[in-house]
N, C-alpha and C positions, 0 to 999 in steps of 0.2 A: 438434361432437364434441370432447371433452376429449382433448388429446394424451396418448398412452400407447402401450404395446406393441400394443394391439388396433387402434389407429387410425393408427400412424405411417405405414403403407404408403399411406394416403390423403393424406398431407401433400404439398403442392406445394413440396417443398424437397429439397435433397440429404440423403441419409441415410447412416448408417454402413455399412461394408462388412464386417461380421462378424456371426456369430450371437451374440446377446446371452446366450443360455442357456449359452454356452461360457465366459463371463467369470467370473473370480474376483477378489476384492479383494486388492491388495497394498499399497494406500495408504489411510491415513486422513487426511482433510484437515479442519483446523479453520478455520472461517470461510468458509461457502459462499456468499459474495457474488458480485456481478456480475463483479468482476475475476478471481476464480478461474475462474469458468465461461467467461470469454472468453479465458483465457490457459492455465494449467496443465491444466485439464480438456480443452482442445482438443488440446494436445500429447500427452496420454494417449490421447485418442480416435484420433489419427493413427497410433498404433503397435499398437493392440489387435488388429488383423487378423493381425499376425504374432506377437504375444506377449500372449495373452489373460489373463495372470495379474496384470495391473497395474491393474485397474479400481479405482474410488475409492469409499470410504464417506465421505460428508461428515458434518459435525457443526456445529451452531450452538450456541454457548455463551450467547448473549445474547437470542435471540428464537426463537419457534416458527414464524415466518413462512416461513422457507425450507422447513422440513419440511412445513408445511401446503400449500405451493404445489407442491413437487416430488414428494413421495411418491405422491400420487394419479396422477401422470404416470409412475410407475415410474422416476423420476429423469431422465426425458427433458426436454429444453428446446431451444428454438430459438436459435441463434446467428445474428444478422444482422450481416453485414459491409457497412458502408455507406461507399462512397467518394464522391468528388465527382461521379462520372458514373454509377455503377451500384450496385445493392444485391443481395446474394445471401443466401439463407436456408439454414440447414443445421441438421439435428437432431443433437444430440450425445448419445451414449449411454454415455459413460465413467463417469457417476455412478450407482451402483447404488441408493443410498438416502441419506437424510439423517436423522441421529440428532438429536432435539431434546434438548439437554443444558441448556436454560435453567433447568429446575427440578431438576436433579440429574444428575451426570455418570457414575454407576455403570455404566450400559449402555455408554456411550462407552469408559470405561476398560477394561471387559471385552473390547471389540472390539480395542482397542489392544494388549492382552496376547497376543492370538492369534499364534502363530508365523508365519502367512502374511503378517502385516502387517510390512512391511520398511521403509516410509517413513511418517513422520508429517509432513505439510507444513502450513504456516500462511499465511493472509492474514487477519490480525486487526487491521490498522492499527497505526500506531506506538504508540498508547496502549495496546494490548492486551498489550504486553510488560512493563508496569508498571515502567518504567525511570525512574530519576531522570536527566533529560536532562543535568544538569550534570556528573554523575559517570559515567554509563553503567552504574551498578550497580542492583541490584534495589531498588525503592522499598518498604521493609518497612512503611511507614506506609499504603500503598495498601490500601483496605478489603478487596479480594479477597485480597491477599497475606496480610494480617493474619488473615483468616478461615481461609485455607488452613494457616497455621502453627498455628492453634488446633486444626483438625480436618483433618490432612493426608490422611487416607484418604477424605475426602468433599470433594474439591477443587471449586472453582468457577472459578478462573482457568485460562487456557490453560497457563501455566507449571506450576501445581499439577497439572493433569491429566497433563502429560507426565511429571513427576517421579513421580507415583503409578503410572503405567503402567510406567515403567522399574523402579520398585521391585518391582512384582509380577513383572515378567519376570525380574529378578535372582533373586528368591526361588524361582521355579519352574524355574530353569535355562534359561530361554529367553534367547537373546542379545538385545542391544539393537537398536533401529531407528535409522535415520538421521532426524535432525530437519532439515527443509528449510524454511527461512524464505524466504518470497516477498514480504516487505514492503519498503517503501522506508526501510531503515536502512543507514547505512554499515557495511561489514563485518558484514552482518546475521547471518551464521553465527557469527562470534565473539561478537557481542553475545548471541545466543540461547544459545550454549553457556555464557556467563558467567552469565546469569540462571538457567538451569536448574541448573547445578552449585552456584550459591550458594544457591538454594532448597533443593536436596537436602542441602547441607551444614548448613543450619539444622535439619535433621531428623536426619541420619545422615552422619557424615564418610566412613564406608566406602562408603556409597551414592554420595556425591558423587565420590569417587575412581573407583569403578567406571564411572560415567557418563563422566567425563572421559577415562578410559583406553580405553574400548570403544565408546561411541556416537560418531557423526560428525555434524558440523554444517557442511556446505558452505555457503559464501556464494554468493549468486545476485544477478543483475541482471535484473529483469523490466521489460519496456517494452511497454506497449500502453495506449492511451487508451480508457477505458471509462466513459462517463457513466452516471449513474443512469437506469434505465429509467422512462419516463413512461407514463401511461395512453394517451396518443396513440401512443407507440411500440408498446405492446401491441396496441392496436386495429389498427394498420397491419400488424404482423406477422401477426396472426391472419387478417386479411382476405386477405393474400397467400397464406398457407399453407393456409387452409381448415380449420384445426383450432384448438381453443381452448387456448392455452398461457398459464398463469398466471405464468410466470417466464422470459419471453424476455430476451435480452441483446443490446444493440446496441453495436458496436465499430467501429473503423477497420480498413483493410486491413493496416496495418503491425503486426508482432509480432516481438519479439525476446526471447530468453532465453539468458543466459550463466551457466553453472554450474560451480563447482569440482567436479572429478571425484573426490569422496571419499564413498563410500557403503559403510558397514560390512556391509550385508546385501544387496547387489546393487541394481541399478536398471534401469528400462526402457531400451530402446535409443532414447533420445530424439534421438540424433544423426540418426537416420533421419527425424525430423520437423523438423529444422532447428535443434535446440538446439546451442549452441556450448559445448563443454567446455574448461575452462582450468585451469591450476594456481593462478592468482591472479586473482580477479575484481575486485580493488579498483580498478584503472584504469577498468573499465567502469562500476562503481558510481558513482564520482565523476563520470564523464562524464554519466551519466543524471541523477543527483541535481542536479548543478550547472547543466546546460544545460536539460534538459527540466523537472525539478521546480522548479528555482529560477525559470525563466521562467514556468512555470504559476502559481506562487504570486504572482509579481509581477503578472502579468496579472489574477489573481483579485482581489487587493486593490485595485489601481489601477482595474481595469476595473469592479468593482462600484461603487466610489466615483464613477466616471465615468458611471454609468448603463447600463453594458453588461451585459446578462443572460448572455451566453454568451462562451466563449473566442473563437469566431469573430468575434463582434461586437467584442470588445476588440482582437484582432490586426488587424481591419479599420480601426481608428482609426489614421491615419497617425502620430500622435505616439507611441502605444503601440508600434506596429510598429517605429518607429525606435529607441525606447528599448530594447526587448527585443533587437532585432538588434545594437545597439551594445553592450549589456550582455554578450551572449554573446561577441561578437567581440573587444572591447577589454578586458574585465574577467574573464571566466570562462575562455575558451579558453587564455589564457596561463598559467593555474594548473594545467592538466592535462598529464600526461605519459603518453601512450598508446603501446601496442605499435606496431611498424612496420605500416604498411598501414591504420591507422584514420585516416580523413579527417574531422577535427573540423568543418571548414567545410562539408563535404557534409552531415554530420549536423545542423549548424545550419540549413542551407537546408531539409532535409527536415522539421525541426521546425516551421519557419515555415509550410510547406505543410500539415502535419498540423494545426496550430492553426487554420488557416483553413478546415478542413473543416466546412461549414455543416450537413451532414446529421447530425452527431453531437449538436449542441445541448448541449454540455457546459457546465453552469451555473457561472458564477464563484462563486456562493454555495456550491456543493458543494465546489469545490476549496479554498475559504477555510476549511473546517472544520478544527478541531484544529491551528490554526497554531502554538500553543505547542509542539507536539510535532514540527512539521515544520521550523520556521524554522532550528534549529541546523545541520541537515545540508544544507538547501536553499540558504540564503543566508549564514549567519553563518560557516560553515567557509571559504567562498571569501573573505569579508571578512577573516578572520583571516590568510589567506595573503597577501592584498594588503597588509594592515597590516605584516606581518613583512618584506615586501619594500620597504616605503616607497612603495607605489604607490597611486594614487587609486582610489576605488570609488563615485563619485557615483551611478551607475546602480543598483548593488546597494543603496545607501542609500535610494533611492527605494522599492524593494520593502519594506524594513524599515519605512520611514516609513508606507507604505500599510497595513502590518499594524498598526502602532501606532494609526493613525487609525481603522481598522476596528474594533478590539477595544474602543474606547471605548464602542461600542454605539449610536452615531448616525452617520448619513451626513453628507455635506457640507452638506445642507440642514436638518439637525436631526432627520430622521425616524429612528425606531428601527431597528436592525439585529438580526436574530435571530442572535446570535453563538453558534455551537456549538463549544465548546472545554472541555476538562477544567478550565481555569483561568478560565472566562468571568466568574464572579462576582467573583473577585479582580481580574481585569483591568479590568472596568467600574468597580469601586470605586477603583482607582488612577487611572483616567482622570477620574473625577468629582472626586477630590481635587486633581489636577494642574490642572484647568481648561483654559483655551484657550491657555495659554502654551506654545509649542512646546518651548522649552529645558527647562522644568520637566517637561513630559510625557515627553520623550525620556529624561531622567535617571531619572525614576520607573520607566518601563518597563524600562530597561536594568538596573535594580536587581533585577529578578526573576531571581534566580540560577538557577532551574531552566530558564530559557530562554537567558539571556545569559552564564551562568557568572559567576565572580568577576572576570573580567578586563575585559570591555568597558565596564562602568560606570566604570572608572577610566582609560579610554583617551580622552583629549581629542579626538584626531583622529576617532575613531568617533562620539562624541557630537556634535561639530561638524557632521560630514557629514550625519548623520541629522537633526539639527535644521534644517540648511539645506533638506533635502529636504521635511521636514514643513511648514516655513514656506512653501515654494513651493506645496505642495498647498493650504494654507489661502488663500494670497494669489491663486491663479490658479483 
């Protein structure tokens, strides 16, 4: 039986505790991938019994696959929480439908203009914001942004869709919505506000001012490990539940969400579901980006090059375990300034345990994707802090060297790597020109300003540290 409202009662799984017919949508979410469905959609699901006006309309801007999988199931899907000793399945009902906007966003924009929509949230990955990583500003040369500037009323980028929906709301006298970024960007609310208002300003200065003065863009920190769902995962979930789900999600027991409490049109009572509301999310963002994401990327590149398919395999390597443990302890934690009561060493220990969860099968190759968009906030910002303080960063340099070796497009034995990155072709070409000389390769990659900015290529201490790390990788 295909999962859906007619069959959900037969599923051998926990189910939602509300009447789904009573729900109405208050949120439009752009990017209905596995992370959203394992994180934000679950927090919404947890509060709908008490406040049914906050259900979600999802939208996919890049592919029809999410709509094709979820709409025949009335938006229902199975969330599998897999720990080291037990597995629990749950049917999530907070997603009412998925709009396929891959061939045109008009239907999506119309839904976003409706007064009942009070939050537009996003998980579109770092590259979806069309940001120049070196400046943090809108990349006007990006093909989607260039197209949206030509035809702003037929947008195809997420930023263009948000601007067009806000423009129509302003014209019709409807107030703005809150734009809620749930991606791994430092000060993600500020960055989202900047690119949205900049995009609007390129069309209409008055619109840009209206958005800046009336819409809200709270920053958030999201934390849950969600690997890509495999066919084996799907088969196992369906065998346990007894219904056919085309879009299950597998995740870990841990989940955290820290949000700045700034919502111009109201918000769900997420505190009842465990969300932490704060005035300033920046310390929590830095903690997560530098400790979890920085370690994840280091494990991904070095683990992949070392022949480890999953994060659990990589952290099970005693050398990589020691490297990541010491990187967090000696090089990352000293750069963090957290509110009273936050135990960074306990967070480190929990991360090491989470990485070792073999039931998740989080592939190093998946985490390694889009590294040119991730490296600045995950590793380079910490390195800059260490440089400014005159402190060493040999372990962080190992992660950067691993990325540089990975994006050459061949592994340590010369076999090709399927590098998925917006700059993949450029990075492979740089690697081919630089050859096998570590010093030449490091200086060439450090000259990619969109990743390393203008400063690191001129910093001898940085170049020397990464060159030593890369030479060690090649020699050992």
